[in-house]
Structure formats: C-alpha cells, structure tokens
PDB file as gemmi writes it, atoms N, CA and C in Angstrom:
CRYST1    1.000    1.000    1.000  90.00  90.00  90.00 P 1                      
ATOM      1  N   UNK A   1      12.684  15.047  16.259  1.00  0.00           N  
ATOM      2  CA  UNK A   1      12.066  13.912  15.482  1.00  0.00           C  
ATOM      3  C   UNK A   1      10.642  14.029  16.094  1.00  0.00           C  
ATOM      4  N   UNK A   2       9.812  13.808  15.265  1.00  0.00           N  
ATOM      5  CA  UNK A   2       8.454  13.850  15.631  1.00  0.00           C  
ATOM      6  C   UNK A   2       7.907  12.255  15.891  1.00  0.00           C  
ATOM      7  N   UNK A   3       7.071  12.023  17.057  1.00  0.00           N  
ATOM      8  CA  UNK A   3       6.422  10.754  16.905  1.00  0.00           C  
ATOM      9  C   UNK A   3       5.386  10.391  16.059  1.00  0.00           C  
ATOM     10  N   UNK A   4       5.594   9.219  15.502  1.00  0.00           N  
ATOM     11  CA  UNK A   4       4.788   8.608  14.408  1.00  0.00           C  
ATOM     12  C   UNK A   4       3.682   7.566  14.782  1.00  0.00           C  
ATOM     13  N   UNK A   5       2.515   7.396  13.918  1.00  0.00           N  
ATOM     14  CA  UNK A   5       1.549   6.684  14.101  1.00  0.00           C  
ATOM     15  C   UNK A   5       1.852   5.605  13.257  1.00  0.00           C  
ATOM     16  N   UNK A   6       1.819   4.696  13.760  1.00  0.00           N  
ATOM     17  CA  UNK A   6       2.185   3.536  12.779  1.00  0.00           C  
ATOM     18  C   UNK A   6       1.076   2.773  12.571  1.00  0.00           C  
ATOM     19  N   UNK A   7       0.630   2.313  11.431  1.00  0.00           N  
ATOM     20  CA  UNK A   7      -0.636   1.382  11.110  1.00  0.00           C  
ATOM     21  C   UNK A   7      -0.422   0.350  10.343  1.00  0.00           C  
ATOM     22  N   UNK A   8      -0.829  -1.213  10.567  1.00  0.00           N  
ATOM     23  CA  UNK A   8      -0.681  -2.038   9.417  1.00  0.00           C  
ATOM     24  C   UNK A   8      -2.154  -2.683   9.318  1.00  0.00           C  
ATOM     25  N   UNK A   9      -2.082  -3.326   8.148  1.00  0.00           N  
ATOM     26  CA  UNK A   9      -3.212  -4.272   7.671  1.00  0.00           C  
ATOM     27  C   UNK A   9      -2.494  -5.457   7.136  1.00  0.00           C  
ATOM     28  N   UNK A  10      -2.829  -6.675   7.664  1.00  0.00           N  
ATOM     29  CA  UNK A  10      -2.291  -7.835   7.030  1.00  0.00           C  
ATOM     30  C   UNK A  10      -3.383  -8.895   6.542  1.00  0.00           C  
ATOM     31  N   UNK A  11      -3.045  -9.425   5.396  1.00  0.00           N  
ATOM     32  CA  UNK A  11      -4.163 -10.315   4.844  1.00  0.00           C  
ATOM     33  C   UNK A  11      -3.557 -11.769   4.439  1.00  0.00           C  
ATOM     34  N   UNK A  12      -4.273 -12.781   4.205  1.00  0.00           N  
ATOM     35  CA  UNK A  12      -3.473 -13.924   4.095  1.00  0.00           C  
ATOM     36  C   UNK A  12      -3.691 -14.501   2.531  1.00  0.00           C  
ATOM     37  N   UNK A  13      -3.745 -13.282   1.454  1.00  0.00           N  
ATOM     38  CA  UNK A  13      -4.382 -13.457   0.223  1.00  0.00           C  
ATOM     39  C   UNK A  13      -3.256 -14.056  -0.195  1.00  0.00           C  
ATOM     40  N   UNK A  14      -3.175 -13.771  -1.994  1.00  0.00           N  
ATOM     41  CA  UNK A  14      -2.263 -14.267  -2.799  1.00  0.00           C  
ATOM     42  C   UNK A  14      -0.835 -13.862  -2.732  1.00  0.00           C  
ATOM     43  N   UNK A  15      -0.561 -12.522  -1.974  1.00  0.00           N  
ATOM     44  CA  UNK A  15       0.603 -12.108  -1.847  1.00  0.00           C  
ATOM     45  C   UNK A  15       1.152 -11.155  -3.222  1.00  0.00           C  
ATOM     46  N   UNK A  16       2.030 -10.731  -3.190  1.00  0.00           N  
ATOM     47  CA  UNK A  16       2.479  -9.333  -4.484  1.00  0.00           C  
ATOM     48  C   UNK A  16       4.009 -10.062  -4.455  1.00  0.00           C  
ATOM     49  N   UNK A  17       4.575 -10.484  -5.722  1.00  0.00           N  
ATOM     50  CA  UNK A  17       5.542 -10.518  -6.129  1.00  0.00           C  
ATOM     51  C   UNK A  17       6.541  -9.118  -5.996  1.00  0.00           C  
ATOM     52  N   UNK A  18       7.580  -9.325  -5.435  1.00  0.00           N  
ATOM     53  CA  UNK A  18       8.544  -8.029  -5.064  1.00  0.00           C  
ATOM     54  C   UNK A  18       8.833  -7.214  -6.042  1.00  0.00           C  
ATOM     55  N   UNK A  19       8.965  -7.676  -7.404  1.00  0.00           N  
ATOM     56  CA  UNK A  19       9.243  -6.858  -8.681  1.00  0.00           C  
ATOM     57  C   UNK A  19       7.860  -5.986  -8.992  1.00  0.00           C  
ATOM     58  N   UNK A  20       6.561  -6.334  -8.194  1.00  0.00           N  
ATOM     59  CA  UNK A  20       5.384  -5.651  -8.669  1.00  0.00           C  
ATOM     60  C   UNK A  20       5.393  -4.770  -7.437  1.00  0.00           C  
ATOM     61  N   UNK A  21       5.731  -4.835  -6.319  1.00  0.00           N  
ATOM     62  CA  UNK A  21       5.190  -4.207  -5.033  1.00  0.00           C  
ATOM     63  C   UNK A  21       5.232  -2.548  -5.062  1.00  0.00           C  
ATOM     64  N   UNK A  22       6.174  -1.895  -5.862  1.00  0.00           N  
ATOM     65  CA  UNK A  22       6.064  -0.611  -6.081  1.00  0.00           C  
ATOM     66  C   UNK A  22       4.884  -0.067  -7.220  1.00  0.00           C  
ATOM     67  N   UNK A  23       4.625  -0.968  -8.215  1.00  0.00           N  
ATOM     68  CA  UNK A  23       3.901  -0.565  -9.009  1.00  0.00           C  
ATOM     69  C   UNK A  23       2.395  -0.637  -8.867  1.00  0.00           C  
ATOM     70  N   UNK A  24       2.210  -1.077  -7.344  1.00  0.00           N  
ATOM     71  CA  UNK A  24       0.470  -1.332  -6.716  1.00  0.00           C  
ATOM     72  C   UNK A  24       0.353   0.168  -6.217  1.00  0.00           C  
ATOM     73  N   UNK A  25       1.121   1.002  -6.218  1.00  0.00           N  
ATOM     74  CA  UNK A  25       0.832   2.263  -5.665  1.00  0.00           C  
ATOM     75  C   UNK A  25       0.743   3.314  -6.889  1.00  0.00           C  
ATOM     76  N   UNK A  26       0.792   2.846  -8.005  1.00  0.00           N  
ATOM     77  CA  UNK A  26       0.688   3.817  -9.063  1.00  0.00           C  
ATOM     78  C   UNK A  26      -0.949   4.129  -9.677  1.00  0.00           C  
ATOM     79  N   UNK A  27      -1.388   5.030  -9.978  1.00  0.00           N  
ATOM     80  CA  UNK A  27      -2.767   5.112 -10.501  1.00  0.00           C  
ATOM     81  C   UNK A  27      -2.721   4.064 -11.682  1.00  0.00           C  
ATOM     82  N   UNK A  28      -4.217   3.514 -11.727  1.00  0.00           N  
ATOM     83  CA  UNK A  28      -4.577   2.729 -12.628  1.00  0.00           C  
ATOM     84  C   UNK A  28      -3.679   1.476 -13.104  1.00  0.00           C  
ATOM     85  N   UNK A  29      -2.864   1.281 -11.985  1.00  0.00           N  
ATOM     86  CA  UNK A  29      -1.651   0.143 -12.409  1.00  0.00           C  
ATOM     87  C   UNK A  29      -2.123  -1.203 -11.588  1.00  0.00           C  
ATOM     88  N   UNK A  30      -2.208  -2.288 -12.091  1.00  0.00           N  
ATOM     89  CA  UNK A  30      -2.331  -3.535 -11.195  1.00  0.00           C  
ATOM     90  C   UNK A  30      -1.265  -4.558 -11.728  1.00  0.00           C  
ATOM     91  N   UNK A  31      -1.168  -5.503 -10.843  1.00  0.00           N  
ATOM     92  CA  UNK A  31      -0.024  -6.740 -11.096  1.00  0.00           C  
ATOM     93  C   UNK A  31      -0.761  -7.365 -12.394  1.00  0.00           C  
ATOM     94  N   UNK A  32      -1.756  -7.725 -12.460  1.00  0.00           N  
ATOM     95  CA  UNK A  32      -2.388  -8.627 -13.587  1.00  0.00           C  
ATOM     96  C   UNK A  32      -3.049  -7.641 -14.372  1.00  0.00           C  
ATOM     97  N   UNK A  33      -2.805  -6.800 -15.524  1.00  0.00           N  
ATOM     98  CA  UNK A  33      -3.396  -6.241 -16.330  1.00  0.00           C  
ATOM     99  C   UNK A  33      -4.172  -6.487 -17.143  1.00  0.00           C  
ATOM    100  N   UNK A  34      -4.284  -7.917 -17.441  1.00  0.00           N  
ATOM    101  CA  UNK A  34      -4.985  -8.619 -18.330  1.00  0.00           C  
ATOM    102  C   UNK A  34      -6.731  -8.356 -18.392  1.00  0.00           C  
ATOM    103  N   UNK A  35      -7.458  -8.458 -19.365  1.00  0.00           N  
ATOM    104  CA  UNK A  35      -8.776  -8.360 -19.282  1.00  0.00           C  
ATOM    105  C   UNK A  35      -9.450  -9.773 -18.395  1.00  0.00           C  
ATOM    106  N   UNK A  36      -8.812 -10.798 -18.351  1.00  0.00           N  
ATOM    107  CA  UNK A  36      -9.345 -11.778 -17.973  1.00  0.00           C  
ATOM    108  C   UNK A  36      -8.864 -12.304 -16.417  1.00  0.00           C  
ATOM    109  N   UNK A  37      -8.286 -11.254 -15.713  1.00  0.00           N  
ATOM    110  CA  UNK A  37      -7.910 -11.003 -14.455  1.00  0.00           C  
ATOM    111  C   UNK A  37      -9.107 -11.803 -13.504  1.00  0.00           C  
ATOM    112  N   UNK A  38      -8.468 -12.656 -12.308  1.00  0.00           N  
ATOM    113  CA  UNK A  38      -9.568 -12.983 -11.406  1.00  0.00           C  
ATOM    114  C   UNK A  38      -9.714 -11.744 -10.517  1.00  0.00           C  
ATOM    115  N   UNK A  39      -9.089 -10.969 -10.093  1.00  0.00           N  
ATOM    116  CA  UNK A  39      -9.038  -9.892  -9.372  1.00  0.00           C  
ATOM    117  C   UNK A  39      -9.430  -8.617  -9.866  1.00  0.00           C  
ATOM    118  N   UNK A  40     -10.701  -7.995  -9.548  1.00  0.00           N  
ATOM    119  CA  UNK A  40     -10.975  -6.753 -10.344  1.00  0.00           C  
ATOM    120  C   UNK A  40     -10.835  -5.768  -9.573  1.00  0.00           C  
ATOM    121  N   UNK A  41     -10.788  -4.253 -10.247  1.00  0.00           N  
ATOM    122  CA  UNK A  41     -10.777  -3.138  -9.511  1.00  0.00           C  
ATOM    123  C   UNK A  41     -10.038  -2.298 -10.370  1.00  0.00           C  
ATOM    124  N   UNK A  42     -10.082  -0.950  -9.828  1.00  0.00           N  
ATOM    125  CA  UNK A  42      -9.512  -0.102 -11.064  1.00  0.00           C  
ATOM    126  C   UNK A  42      -8.166   0.368 -10.717  1.00  0.00           C  
ATOM    127  N   UNK A  43      -7.536   0.013  -9.850  1.00  0.00           N  
ATOM    128  CA  UNK A  43      -5.854   0.315  -9.318  1.00  0.00           C  
ATOM    129  C   UNK A  43      -6.036   1.600  -8.827  1.00  0.00           C  
ATOM    130  N   UNK A  44      -6.946   2.279  -8.389  1.00  0.00           N  
ATOM    131  CA  UNK A  44      -6.645   3.561  -7.958  1.00  0.00           C  
ATOM    132  C   UNK A  44      -6.706   3.617  -6.118  1.00  0.00           C  
ATOM    133  N   UNK A  45      -7.200   2.740  -5.567  1.00  0.00           N  
ATOM    134  CA  UNK A  45      -7.565   2.598  -4.202  1.00  0.00           C  
ATOM    135  C   UNK A  45      -5.982   2.650  -3.537  1.00  0.00           C  
ATOM    136  N   UNK A  46      -4.959   2.245  -4.018  1.00  0.00           N  
ATOM    137  CA  UNK A  46      -3.561   2.352  -3.120  1.00  0.00           C  
ATOM    138  C   UNK A  46      -2.713   3.494  -3.645  1.00  0.00           C  
ATOM    139  N   UNK A  47      -3.381   4.145  -4.899  1.00  0.00           N  
ATOM    140  CA  UNK A  47      -2.280   5.287  -5.260  1.00  0.00           C  
ATOM    141  C   UNK A  47      -3.228   6.587  -4.386  1.00  0.00           C  
ATOM    142  N   UNK A  48      -4.352   6.309  -4.075  1.00  0.00           N  
ATOM    143  CA  UNK A  48      -5.352   7.507  -3.624  1.00  0.00           C  
ATOM    144  C   UNK A  48      -4.942   7.529  -1.892  1.00  0.00           C  
ATOM    145  N   UNK A  49      -4.291   6.163  -1.266  1.00  0.00           N  
ATOM    146  CA  UNK A  49      -3.715   6.042  -0.174  1.00  0.00           C  
ATOM    147  C   UNK A  49      -2.371   6.455   0.020  1.00  0.00           C  
ATOM    148  N   UNK A  50      -1.627   6.366  -1.090  1.00  0.00           N  
ATOM    149  CA  UNK A  50      -0.228   6.723  -1.148  1.00  0.00           C  
ATOM    150  C   UNK A  50      -0.221   8.316  -0.808  1.00  0.00           C  
ATOM    151  N   UNK A  51      -1.319   9.032  -1.962  1.00  0.00           N  
ATOM    152  CA  UNK A  51      -1.444  10.312  -2.227  1.00  0.00           C  
ATOM    153  C   UNK A  51      -1.714  10.964  -0.548  1.00  0.00           C  
ATOM    154  N   UNK A  52      -2.708  10.371  -0.198  1.00  0.00           N  
ATOM    155  CA  UNK A  52      -3.090  11.192   1.472  1.00  0.00           C  
ATOM    156  C   UNK A  52      -2.131  10.915   2.418  1.00  0.00           C  
ATOM    157  N   UNK A  53      -1.485   9.773   2.460  1.00  0.00           N  
ATOM    158  CA  UNK A  53      -0.314   9.544   3.204  1.00  0.00           C  
ATOM    159  C   UNK A  53       0.841  10.401   3.210  1.00  0.00           C  
ATOM    160  N   UNK A  54       1.123  10.695   2.071  1.00  0.00           N  
ATOM    161  CA  UNK A  54       2.333  11.566   1.855  1.00  0.00           C  
ATOM    162  C   UNK A  54       2.019  13.179   1.951  1.00  0.00           C  
ATOM    163  N   UNK A  55       0.879  13.291   1.735  1.00  0.00           N  
ATOM    164  CA  UNK A  55       0.133  14.976   2.008  1.00  0.00           C  
ATOM    165  C   UNK A  55       0.082  14.973   3.669  1.00  0.00           C  
ATOM    166  N   UNK A  56       0.182  14.072   4.218  1.00  0.00           N  
ATOM    167  CA  UNK A  56       0.780  14.284   5.573  1.00  0.00           C  
ATOM    168  C   UNK A  56       1.784  13.840   6.220  1.00  0.00           C  
ATOM    169  N   UNK A  57       2.875  14.067   5.556  1.00  0.00           N  
ATOM    170  CA  UNK A  57       4.255  13.904   5.533  1.00  0.00           C  
ATOM    171  C   UNK A  57       4.424  12.344   5.886  1.00  0.00           C  
ATOM    172  N   UNK A  58       3.997  11.420   5.732  1.00  0.00           N  
ATOM    173  CA  UNK A  58       3.760  10.124   6.033  1.00  0.00           C  
ATOM    174  C   UNK A  58       4.548   9.337   4.907  1.00  0.00           C  
ATOM    175  N   UNK A  59       4.686   8.090   5.086  1.00  0.00           N  
ATOM    176  CA  UNK A  59       4.885   7.085   4.299  1.00  0.00           C  
ATOM    177  C   UNK A  59       4.274   5.842   4.162  1.00  0.00           C  
ATOM    178  N   UNK A  60       4.096   5.370   3.010  1.00  0.00           N  
ATOM    179  CA  UNK A  60       3.424   3.847   2.892  1.00  0.00           C  
ATOM    180  C   UNK A  60       4.223   2.885   2.199  1.00  0.00           C  
ATOM    181  N   UNK A  61       3.931   1.876   2.390  1.00  0.00           N  
ATOM    182  CA  UNK A  61       4.409   0.563   1.810  1.00  0.00           C  
ATOM    183  C   UNK A  61       3.669  -0.819   2.013  1.00  0.00           C  
ATOM    184  N   UNK A  62       4.270  -1.767   1.333  1.00  0.00           N  
ATOM    185  CA  UNK A  62       4.095  -3.105   1.518  1.00  0.00           C  
ATOM    186  C   UNK A  62       5.030  -4.012   1.925  1.00  0.00           C  
ATOM    187  N   UNK A  63       4.795  -5.175   2.609  1.00  0.00           N  
ATOM    188  CA  UNK A  63       5.840  -6.251   2.972  1.00  0.00           C  
ATOM    189  C   UNK A  63       5.181  -7.364   2.531  1.00  0.00           C  
ATOM    190  N   UNK A  64       5.526  -8.384   1.678  1.00  0.00           N  
ATOM    191  CA  UNK A  64       4.731  -9.271   0.880  1.00  0.00           C  
ATOM    192  C   UNK A  64       5.860 -10.412   0.307  1.00  0.00           C  
ATOM    193  N   UNK A  65       5.282 -11.674   0.517  1.00  0.00           N  
ATOM    194  CA  UNK A  65       5.682 -12.948  -0.083  1.00  0.00           C  
ATOM    195  C   UNK A  65       4.730 -13.608  -1.140  1.00  0.00           C  
ATOM    196  N   UNK A  66       4.813 -13.623  -2.465  1.00  0.00           N  
ATOM    197  CA  UNK A  66       4.083 -14.453  -3.310  1.00  0.00           C  
ATOM    198  C   UNK A  66       3.568 -15.461  -2.758  1.00  0.00           C  
ATOM    199  N   UNK A  67       2.078 -15.665  -2.834  1.00  0.00           N  
ATOM    200  CA  UNK A  67       1.496 -17.042  -2.180  1.00  0.00           C  
ATOM    201  C   UNK A  67       1.381 -16.984  -0.656  1.00  0.00           C  
ATOM    202  N   UNK A  68       1.888 -16.198   0.360  1.00  0.00           N  
ATOM    203  CA  UNK A  68       1.493 -15.802   1.633  1.00  0.00           C  
ATOM    204  C   UNK A  68       1.152 -14.741   2.195  1.00  0.00           C  
ATOM    205  N   UNK A  69       0.550 -13.806   1.159  1.00  0.00           N  
ATOM    206  CA  UNK A  69      -0.212 -12.714   1.927  1.00  0.00           C  
ATOM    207  C   UNK A  69       0.551 -11.402   1.963  1.00  0.00           C  
ATOM    208  N   UNK A  70       0.017 -10.384   2.411  1.00  0.00           N  
ATOM    209  CA  UNK A  70       0.773  -9.391   2.098  1.00  0.00           C  
ATOM    210  C   UNK A  70       0.598  -8.275   3.692  1.00  0.00           C  
ATOM    211  N   UNK A  71       1.409  -7.625   4.084  1.00  0.00           N  
ATOM    212  CA  UNK A  71       1.398  -6.442   4.821  1.00  0.00           C  
ATOM    213  C   UNK A  71       1.469  -4.935   4.578  1.00  0.00           C  
ATOM    214  N   UNK A  72       0.477  -4.337   4.387  1.00  0.00           N  
ATOM    215  CA  UNK A  72       0.495  -2.839   4.228  1.00  0.00           C  
ATOM    216  C   UNK A  72       0.445  -2.014   5.369  1.00  0.00           C  
ATOM    217  N   UNK A  73       1.485  -1.002   5.292  1.00  0.00           N  
ATOM    218  CA  UNK A  73       1.479  -0.128   6.458  1.00  0.00           C  
ATOM    219  C   UNK A  73       1.937   1.179   5.975  1.00  0.00           C  
ATOM    220  N   UNK A  74       1.552   2.036   6.968  1.00  0.00           N  
ATOM    221  CA  UNK A  74       1.804   3.586   6.761  1.00  0.00           C  
ATOM    222  C   UNK A  74       2.106   4.024   8.215  1.00  0.00           C  
ATOM    223  N   UNK A  75       2.735   5.150   8.016  1.00  0.00           N  
ATOM    224  CA  UNK A  75       3.256   6.055   9.005  1.00  0.00           C  
ATOM    225  C   UNK A  75       3.011   7.677   8.751  1.00  0.00           C  
ATOM    226  N   UNK A  76       2.298   8.272   9.856  1.00  0.00           N  
ATOM    227  CA  UNK A  76       2.480   9.611   9.631  1.00  0.00           C  
ATOM    228  C   UNK A  76       2.754  10.426  11.177  1.00  0.00           C  
ATOM    229  N   UNK A  77       3.271  11.293  10.999  1.00  0.00           N  
ATOM    230  CA  UNK A  77       3.735  12.139  12.139  1.00  0.00           C  
ATOM    231  C   UNK A  77       2.394  12.498  12.960  1.00  0.00           C  
ATOM    232  N   UNK A  78       2.649  12.557  14.181  1.00  0.00           N  
ATOM    233  CA  UNK A  78       1.647  13.051  15.171  1.00  0.00           C  
ATOM    234  C   UNK A  78       2.178  14.573  15.754  1.00  0.00           C  
ATOM    235  N   UNK A  79       1.277  15.323  16.010  1.00  0.00           N  
ATOM    236  CA  UNK A  79       1.465  16.403  16.514  1.00  0.00           C  
ATOM    237  C   UNK A  79       1.441  16.207  18.000  1.00  0.00           C  
ATOM    238  N   UNK A  80       2.353  16.881  18.791  1.00  0.00           N  
ATOM    239  CA  UNK A  80       2.589  17.250  20.224  1.00  0.00           C  
ATOM    240  C   UNK A  80       1.883  18.162  20.747  1.00  0.00           C  
ATOM    241  N   UNK A  81       0.840  17.809  21.716  1.00  0.00           N  
ATOM    242  CA  UNK A  81       0.568  18.905  22.362  1.00  0.00           C  
ATOM    243  C   UNK A  81       1.339  19.939  23.184  1.00  0.00           C  
ATOM    244  N   UNK A  82       1.192  21.391  23.505  1.00  0.00           N  
ATOM    245  CA  UNK A  82       1.889  21.905  24.613  1.00  0.00           C  
ATOM    246  C   UNK A  82       3.085  22.377  24.039  1.00  0.00           C  
TER     247      UNK A  82                                                      
END                                                                             
C-alpha cells in the first residue's frame, strides 16, 4: 500500500448541505444555481481539482455542516524512493 499525502483546507463559511456535497465536484454545477445568488463563480474550480487529483490516482472530498463551514480534503499516493 503506498504512502499518502493528505491535505485539507477548512473554512468557516456558510457550509454545504449533505445532499449537495457531491454536486459541487461536477462541472458548471453550484449549490445555488439562481441568477440572483449571493456567491459568484462558474462552478469549475472543484471539478478541475477533482480531475487533477483523480489523474494522480487520488481522492477528493468535503466534510461540511450547513451553517458551520467546510473542510475540503484530498489524498494522493506518494512515490517511495529506492
């Protein structure tokens, strides 16, 4: 089993409802898809991150509670020297 590099980023923002957590990793998808939404963006950042991490044989995900922020994480295998 390879060693893993584990990285996390935590924020104290609005959080993400459990039912929406898988959606945010899909291209052009946002939790609030309305035209008058408060937070802007194209919905590509997390899909690009997922594609990159998976191309390195890693995993990516989020742990979040609505109203309490989120922790985004990813793992990638590390190569052993020697």
